[in-house]
C-alpha positions in Angstrom: -180.9 -120.8 76.3 -178.9 -118.2 74.4 -181.9 -117.4 72.3 -184.2 -117.1 75.3 -181.6 -114.9 77.0 -181.5 -112.6 74.0 -185.3 -112.3 73.9 -185.6 -111.7 77.6 -182.3 -109.8 77.9 -183.9 -106.8 79.7 -185.5 -109.0 82.4 -182.2 -111.1 82.7 -180.1 -108.0 83.0 -182.4 -106.6 85.7 -182.2 -109.8 87.8 -178.4 -110.1 87.4 -177.7 -106.5 88.4 -180.2 -106.8 91.3 -178.5 -110.0 92.6 -175.0 -108.5 92.1 -175.9 -105.3 93.9 -177.3 -107.3 96.8 -174.2 -109.5 97.0 -171.8 -106.5 97.0 -173.8 -104.7 99.6 -173.8 -107.8 101.8 -170.0 -107.9 101.9 -169.7 -104.1 102.4 -168.6 -103.0 98.9 -170.5 -100.0 97.7 -170.3 -99.9 93.8 -172.5 -97.8 91.6 -174.1 -100.2 89.1 -176.1 -99.2 86.0 -179.8 -98.9 86.7 -182.1 -101.0 84.5 -185.9 -101.2 84.8 -187.5 -104.6 84.7 -189.6 -105.2 81.6 -190.9 -108.0 79.3 -190.1 -107.9 75.6 -193.6 -106.9 74.6 -193.5 -104.0 77.0 -190.5 -102.4 75.4 -191.0 -99.7 72.8 -188.0 -98.2 71.1 -188.4 -94.6 70.1 -188.4 -94.1 66.4 -188.9 -97.7 65.4 -192.3 -96.9 63.8 -192.8 -93.9 61.5 -195.7 -92.3 59.8 -194.7 -93.9 56.5 -194.6 -97.4 58.1 -197.7 -97.3 60.2 -200.0 -95.7 57.6 -199.8 -98.4 55.0 -200.2 -101.1 57.7 -203.5 -99.6 58.9 -204.7 -99.1 55.4 -203.9 -102.7 54.6 -206.1 -103.8 57.5 -208.9 -101.6 56.3 -208.7 -103.0 52.8 -209.1 -106.5 54.3 -212.6 -105.8 55.5 -214.9 -108.1 53.6 -218.3 -107.6 55.2 -220.5 -104.4 55.1 -221.8 -102.7 58.2 -225.5 -103.1 58.8 -228.0 -100.8 60.5 -231.3 -102.3 61.3 -234.6 -100.7 62.3 -237.9 -102.4 63.4 -241.2 -100.7 62.7 -244.9 -101.5 62.7 -247.8 -100.4 60.5 -251.3 -101.4 59.4 -252.8 -101.5 56.0 -256.2 -102.6 54.5 -256.5 -105.0 51.6 -259.8 -104.7 49.8 -261.2 -106.6 46.9 -264.5 -105.6 45.2 -266.1 -107.8 42.5 -269.8 -106.9 42.2 -272.0 -109.8 41.1 -274.3 -107.9 38.7 -276.4 -105.5 40.6 -275.4 -106.9 44.0 -272.4 -105.5 45.9 -269.7 -108.0 46.7 -266.6 -106.7 48.5 -264.3 -107.8 51.3 -261.7 -105.8 53.3 -259.1 -107.1 55.7 -256.9 -104.8 57.9 -253.5 -106.3 58.5 -251.0 -105.5 61.3 -247.4 -106.0 60.2 -244.1 -106.0 62.1 -241.2 -105.3 59.8 -237.4 -105.0 59.9 -235.2 -103.2 57.3 -231.5 -102.8 57.0 -229.2 -100.1 55.7 -225.7 -101.1 54.6 -222.3 -99.3 54.6 -219.6 -100.5 52.2 -216.6 -100.6 54.5 -214.2 -101.3 51.6 -215.1 -99.5 48.4 -212.0 -100.7 46.6 -208.4 -99.6 46.0 -209.3 -96.5 44.0 -211.4 -95.2 46.9 -208.2 -95.2 49.1 -205.9 -93.5 46.5 -203.9 -90.7 48.0 -205.4 -87.9 45.9 -208.9 -88.7 47.1 -208.2 -87.8 50.7 -210.4 -90.6 52.0 -207.8 -91.9 54.3 -205.3 -90.1 56.5 -203.1 -91.2 59.4 -201.1 -88.6 61.4 -198.5 -89.3 64.0 -199.0 -87.0 66.9 -196.1 -88.3 69.0 -193.6 -91.1 68.6 -193.1 -93.9 71.2 -190.4 -92.9 73.7 -188.9 -94.2 76.9 -191.3 -97.2 77.0 -194.4 -95.0 76.5 -196.7 -95.5 73.5 -196.9 -92.9 70.9 -200.2 -91.3 69.7 -201.8 -91.3 66.3 -204.9 -89.9 64.7 -206.8 -91.5 61.8 -209.5 -89.8 59.6 -211.5 -91.7 57.0 -214.3 -91.0 54.6 -216.8 -93.8 53.5 -219.7 -93.9 51.1 -223.0 -93.0 52.6 -225.2 -95.8 54.0 -227.4 -97.4 51.3 -231.1 -97.9 52.0 -232.8 -101.1 51.1 -232.7 -101.7 47.3 -235.6 -104.0 46.9 -238.5 -105.6 48.9 -236.2 -108.6 49.5 -234.1 -106.4 51.8 -237.1 -106.1 54.1 -238.5 -108.9 56.3 -241.9 -109.3 57.9 -242.0 -111.0 61.3 -244.6 -113.7 61.0 -245.3 -114.0 64.8 -246.9 -110.6 65.6 -248.1 -109.9 62.0 -251.7 -110.9 61.6 -255.1 -109.7 60.3 -256.8 -107.6 63.0 -260.1 -106.6 61.4 -262.4 -107.8 58.6 -265.4 -106.1 56.9 -267.6 -107.2 54.0 -270.8 -106.4 52.1 -274.0 -108.1 53.1 -273.7 -110.4 50.1 -270.5 -112.0 51.5 -269.9 -114.8 52.2 -272.5 -115.9 49.7 -271.5 -118.8 47.5 -270.5 -116.9 44.4 -269.1 -113.9 46.2 -267.1 -116.1 48.6 -265.6 -118.3 46.0 -264.4 -115.2 44.0 -262.9 -113.1 46.8 -261.9 -115.4 49.7 -258.8 -116.9 48.1 -257.3 -113.5 47.6 -256.8 -113.0 51.4 -254.5 -115.9 52.1 -251.1 -115.3 53.7 -249.4 -115.7 50.3 -251.3 -112.5 49.3 -251.2 -110.4 52.5 -247.6 -111.0 53.5 -246.0 -110.0 50.1 -248.2 -106.8 50.1 -247.0 -106.0 53.6 -243.4 -106.5 52.5 -243.9 -104.1 49.5 -245.4 -101.5 51.8 -242.6 -101.9 54.3 -240.0 -101.5 51.6 -241.7 -98.2 50.5 -241.7 -96.9 54.0 -238.0 -97.9 54.6 -237.0 -95.8 51.6 -239.4 -92.8 51.8 -240.5 -92.4 55.4 -238.1 -90.2 57.5 -239.3 -91.8 60.7 -237.7 -95.0 59.4 -234.9 -93.9 57.1 -233.2 -91.7 59.8 -232.9 -94.5 62.4 -231.7 -96.9 59.6 -229.0 -94.5 58.5 -228.0 -93.6 62.0 -227.7 -97.3 63.1 -225.6 -98.1 60.0 -223.2 -95.2 60.6 -222.8 -96.1 64.2 -222.0 -99.8 63.5 -219.6 -98.8 60.7 -217.7 -96.4 63.0 -217.4 -99.0 65.8 -216.4 -101.8 63.4 -213.6 -99.9 61.7 -212.3 -98.3 64.8 -212.5 -101.1 67.3 -211.7 -104.1 65.1 -209.2 -102.8 62.5 -207.7 -99.4 63.2 -207.1 -99.4 67.0 -205.7 -103.0 67.3 -203.2 -102.2 64.4 -201.9 -99.0 65.9 -201.6 -100.6 69.3 -199.6 -103.4 67.8 -197.1 -100.9 66.6 -196.7 -99.2 69.9 -199.2 -96.4 69.4 -202.4 -95.3 71.1 -205.3 -94.1 68.9 -205.8 -90.6 70.1 -208.5 -89.6 67.6 -210.6 -91.4 65.1 -212.8 -89.5 62.7 -215.2 -91.1 60.2 -217.1 -88.8 57.8 -219.5 -89.6 54.9 -218.9 -88.8 51.2 -221.3 -86.2 49.7 -223.7 -87.3 47.0 -222.1 -87.1 43.6 
């Protein structure tokens, strides 16, 4: 009971003084008692209990605990033609298939590049106390960070082809196809095991070189990185210390 009383001392003091004031007023005694506002322990913020030096390392420790990268995904469609020509002596023998492909690519942002990235002399992390908690009101803090630029897909394995909408949409061939010799030579080269890997290679090239795809990829990755760091790591930490996140700035390192 003593321990509970110590924890909830502000609420207990408010109830006791309110009851005492009512009792004295009832019997006609007018005494000026101290005024205490009701409040739970988690609502109480003592001015000066958290400083810039204390809060900064705590926020940085949370940031350094991020284990997963941020992903920015973009969906795009394209068509390509796969053609094989193997003339049978003087006779033309060729076959072409136009393929519709639906692809998805991802750009990644490394949210925790390592301890050396956050060293003080790099300027990649800064927390500034704008106002300290006072009279039960939260303080305000501003955080600025710099992260490595989003990384575009590094190989064709980072790009996926959606099997459901992807399909051949047109075929053309020489007048000799599908003759026996011509058909036996060419037809096996148009199986899904040939067309889908080719579509994946083309999608990878587009996701690295085509501005219509790379810009949405990078933009989506930057947006998710900002939301992840701010909403899941920085803001909850400063709130737990009695501060409100007044400003959060995330910039991207220039290419070295």
